[in-house]
C-alpha positions, 0 to 999 in steps of 0.5 A, spaced: 929 055 292 934 055 287 932 057 280 937 057 275 936 063 269 938 063 262 944 067 261 944 072 256 949 076 253 949 081 258 948 077 264 941 073 266 935 074 261 932 080 264 925 078 262 925 071 265 928 074 271 922 080 271 917 074 270 920 070 275 920 076 280 913 077 278 911 070 279 914 070 286 911 076 288 904 074 286 905 067 290 907 071 296 901 076 295 897 070 294 900 067 300 900 073 304 892 074 302 891 067 305 894 068 311 891 075 312 884 071 311 886 066 316 888 071 321 881 075 320 878 068 321 882 066 327 881 073 330 873 073 328 873 066 332 877 069 338 872 075 338 866 070 338 869 066 343 871 072 347 863 074 347 861 067 348 866 067 355 863 074 357 856 071 356 858 065 360 861 069 365 854 073 365 850 067 366 855 064 372 854 071 375 847 071 375 847 064 377 852 066 383 847 071 385 841 067 385 845 062 389 847 067 394 839 070 394 837 062 395 842 061 401 840 068 404 833 066 404 834 059 406 838 061 412 833 066 414 828 061 414 832 056 418 834 062 423 826 064 424 824 056 424 830 055 430 827 061 433 820 058 433 823 052 436 827 055 441 821 059 443 816 053 443 821 050 447 821 055 452 814 056 452 813 049 454 818 049 459 814 055 462 808 051 461 810 045 464 813 049 471 806 052 471 802 046 470 807 043 476 805 048 480 798 047 479 798 040 480 802 041 487 797 046 489 791 042 487 795 036 491 795 041 497 788 043 496 786 035 496 790 034 502 786 040 505 779 037 503 781 030 505 783 033 512 777 037 513 772 031 510 776 027 516 775 032 521 767 033 519 767 025 519 769 025 526 765 031 528 759 027 525 761 021 528 761 024 535 755 028 534 752 021 532 754 018 538 752 024 542 745 023 539 745 016 540 746 017 547 741 022 548 736 018 545 738 012 549 737 016 555 731 019 553 728 012 551 730 010 558 727 015 561 
């Protein structure tokens, strides 16, 4: 910024130089004030953004905590359900074994009863034949 000052008898005009210096100082102070205002606004905006970031981080932390709690609850429920299913399978296997044993026992008992009935039938037929012979002999007598 090159300025030419009017010359006076002893050099430059002192009042003009003083006026220019004051004007430049005033422009500098105005520029400094504007920059200061801009810095204040930028700093305020930065602080506001930092506060917003902290707020968002808190929300994220709460969401993460809630997600972890939900995961834990779901995992516990899954494990409990798995235990219930496993227990039901074991109970069904045990019951199946008991039922098979009972069926086997009933089949054995049925076979024993069948043999007993066959034996009784044979004995009854033998007795009936003996009575039949006795009746025939009695008729013949």
